[in-house]
N, C-alpha and C positions, 0 to 999 in steps of 0.2 A: 159363554161370553168371556169367561176368564182367560182361556188359552189365546183367544184373539187379542185381548187387551195386553197379555203378556208379550205376544209377538210384536205388537205395536210398540210397546215400551222398549223392548230390546232393539228393534229396528231404529227407533228414535235415538237411543243411546249410541248405537254404532255410527249413525250418520253424524251425530254431534261430535264424536271423537275423530272420525275421519275428516269432518269439516275443519276441525281445529288444526289438524295436521296439514291439510291441503292449503289452508289460507294463512298459516303461520309465516311470518316474514323470514326469509333466508338471506344470508349475507356471504361475502367472500373474505378470505384472509390471505394477504399477499406479502411477499418480502423477498429479500435477497441474502444469500449466505456467503460469507467471506472468511478468509483466514485472518486471524487477529494480528499476526505478525506481518505478513506480506501484503495484506489487503487484496489478495487475488480471490476471484470467485471460486466456489467449490461446487463442482458438478457431481450429482449422484448421492447427495446427502438425503437421509430419510427424515421427512417432516411429518409429525403426527400431532393430533390433539389427544392427550392422554385419556384412556378409558372411554374412547369413542371409536367409531369406524372411520373417522375422517383422517386422511393422510395422503402423502404424495412424495415425489422425488424432485430434487432441484435439477433444473435444466442446464443448458449449455453455458449460460452466463450466471449461474447460481440462483436463478429466480424460481419461486414456487408460487402456486395459487391453489388454495383449498376453497371449493365452491359449495353452496347450499348449506351453510352453517347456521343453525338456529341460534337465536339470542340466548346467551348464557356465558358463564365464566368458565374458562378452560385453562389447562396447562399446555402450552406449546412446547414440544420436545423435538430437538434436532440432533440426529446422531450421524456420525461419519467415522469410518475406520481410521484410527490413529489420532483421534481428537477427543477431548473431553465432551461429555454430554452437555448440551445447552438446553436449559428450560426457562420459560418465561410465562408468568401469569398474564392472561389477556381476558378482557371482557368484550364480547362481541355484541354491539348494539347497532352497528352499521357496517358498511364495507370498510375493512381495516387494512391499511397498508403499513406494515411494520418497518419498512425501510431496510437498512443494512443491519444484519445480525452476524456477529462474529464468533467463530469457533476457535478454541485454543488447543494447540497441539500438545500431546503428551510430552513432558520434558522440555517444553519450549524454553529456550534460553532467553534471559533478560526479561522474562514475564512472570517471575515467581509470584509476585503479589497479585498480578492479574489472574493467574491460575487459581490461587487460593480464593479469590473473590468469586470466580466462576463456580468453583465447587460449592462454596458457601451459599451462593444465591440459588443454586440448583437444589440443595437440601432444604433451604427455607421455603422455596416455592412449592416443593412437594408436600412439605408439612402443612402449609396453608390450605392446600386443596384437599389432601387426603385426611388430615386431622384438624379440621377447622375449629374444634372446641377444646384444643389443648390449653393448659393453664396460661392465662394472659390473653385469651381470645386470639384475635388476628394481629396483635401488636408484638413486634420483636424488638427487644431491647439489647443494647450493648453491641450492635453491629455498626461499624463506622460506614458512612456513605461511600459508595463507589465514586471514582473520579468522574467528573461530568463528561469528559470526552478525552480523546487522544489528540493532542495538538500536533499538526504536521502530518507528513506522509513519507513513504519510502520511495517515491518517484523522483527521478532526476528532474523531470518537468512533468507535472501532472496533466498538462494540456496535451492534446493530440497534435503531433507535428507530422507534416508530409515528408516521407523519407524514401531514400534509395538504400537497399541493403545488399551487401556482398556476402554470400555464404562461402564457407570453406569448401564444401562439397561441390565439385565441378565448377567452382568459381561462378555459381549461379547468382544472377542479380534479380532482386525483387523490387519492383517499381510501384509507385503510386499508392502505397499503404500509408495509413496514418498510424504512428507508433508512439509509445511511451515506454520508458525503461524503469524497471523496478530494481533499485540498487541492492536491496536486501536479498532477493531471490536470484539475482543475475539473470532475469528473464525480460524479454520484450513482449509487450502486448500489441497485437496488430489488429487494426480495424479495416475490414475489407471496404473498398470505396463504394460499392454498389449495394451490398446487402447489409452493411454495418455490423456484420457478424464479428465477434472478437475471438481471436485465437492467441495462443501463447507460443512463443519461439524461444527455446533455451539459448542463453547467451553463448555457450561454447560452440554453437553452430555458426555464429556470425563472426566474420573476419573484420569488417568495418561497416560503418553506417554513416550516412550523411543525411541530416534532416534540416528542413527549413524552419528556423525558429519562428514560432507563431507570434511572438511578442516583438522581436527586433527585426524580423523579416530578412534575416541573413542566414546563410548556410553554416552549420556547425558539424565538425568532423570528429568521429569517435573511432578508436581502434581497440581491438581486443588485447588485454594484458597478457594473454597466453603467448603472444608473439614476442614478448620482452622478458627481461629478467630483473629481479630485485634481490640483491644478495645471492645471486647465482640461481635463483628459483623462478619459474614462471608465476604469473600473477593472475588471480581470478578477478574478473570485472573489466570495466571499460575506462579508457582514458580519453579525454578530449584534447585534441591537438590545438593549442592556442597560437603558437608561433612555429612555423616551419623554417627549415634552413640548415645552416651548418651545425647549430646546437639547438635542436627543437625544445620548446617549452610545452609541457603537458600537464593536465590537471585531472586529478581523481577526486570524486565526491564520495565521501563516506557518510552513512546514516547510522546514528546511534540511538537506541531506545533508552530513554531515561524515565524511570518510574516515578510516580507521584511521591513527594516527601512531606505531604500534608500531615500535620500533627493535630488530631481532632481536639485533644484536651487543651492545647495552647492556641489553637486556631491560627497556626502559622504554617508557612510553606506553600508549595505549589499543589493545588488540588488535582490538577490534570497531569496525566502521563504525557510525555513529550517525545517526538522524534526530531532529533537535532542533526542537521547536515553540516559537514565541515569539509572544506576544500583543502587538498594538499597538492603542492606544485612540485613537479619533477623536471629535470633536464635529461636528455637522452644522448648517450654516446654509443654508437653502433646499436647493440641490442640491450644495453644495460641502462636501467633507470636509477637515478639518484635524486634524493629529495633536495630541493633548492635550499642552500644554507641560509640561516636567519641572521648570522653575524656578518657584519659589513666586510671585514677582511677576508673571511672565508668565501663570501659571495664573489668578490672580484677575482679570486684565485682560479675559479673554474673557467675563466675566459682566457687563460694562458697568456700568450704574447700580446694580446690586446687588452689585458687587464687595466693598464694605465689609461688607455683611450676610453674604456667604459667608465672608469672612475672619474675621469675629467668630464665626461658627458653628464654624469650624475651631479657633479659639483656645479657645472655651468648652468644647468637647468634647475638647480635647487630641488632635486627630486627627493621626496621624503620616503626613505626606505621602510618606514613603519607602515606605509600604505600598501595594500596588496597590489594595487594598480601599478606600483613602481616596478614590480617583477615583469609585467607585460612590457612596459616602456623600455627597460634595460635589455631584454632579450630581443625585442624588435630592433633596437639600435644595433646591437652586436651582430645580428644576422644580416642587417642591411649593409654591413661592411664587406660582404662577399657578393660577387656578381651573381645575377640571376635570382636574387631574393624577391619574392612576391608576398606581401602580407596577406594573411587569411582574413583578418578582421582589423578594424581601425580602433577598437576599444575592447576592454575586458568586459565580457558579458556575464550576467547572472552572478555577480559577486556582491554580497551584502556587506 
């Protein structure tokens, strides 16, 4: 009787263990991986749960999805060549969408503090999981809080605008794409009209682009700086044509990354990192770009033999030269003095 009883007991134990595994709740972990500087998606990054067999690769728009994950605490690790390792402690108790996760490039400019925070958080997360009983338990002292978020973005306009694109090669025209332009990387993101797939087009391939502004419902014209010169050298990036004519007015938008200056001890400063955009205005003579002078007397001199007419126009209309919109008004008036002038727009758009 004893062998039969033993077989029965072993069978019951196996069924119990199998039953626990078969009916244990399983969940998914999803997210999207992006470059911390450019905010572009990263395809081909390796995503794993440390010390488990769960893992995957980010897809065409940086997305990943790990399926069948048992309830537990894990360390999510993301690795990609040329970037610092990203690690994050997660606790899976339900389907988890981690949203956007950012990788920092090796030697990334302007992000020194962010880089150190990434390395520090990686080391701390590994310590918490792999050595949970180190002195002090799971509490870590003396580490200042990370910035809550990055304020702003590197896009000229983060909305998707319907556009026509002229390429340098074979003067090919691309129509009916929705686009947005990343100032920092000098790349266009294109969304295909039917599939909504997103692809990247390098800025040096684009000669000019016209898009229909989704907010103001007017066309906006952008030309590649490679076709012009500043101090005798070609320029990387795109310029918006504000006023066309005898002396065109053009605008270039620059994006600057400003790190958090928050002082934990004094509790002063800005806790968040910021991306600040600044517009610079230029006038064009043949192929040479010159920044529009800020001083009154220097400004009128650029209009040559019509300088006195322009100055009279400013005085008669009580135009405040301290306002950015005055530049638009003055160049519009000057170019209207020549036959064939047609205004591109009736007001200065997108100026804070």
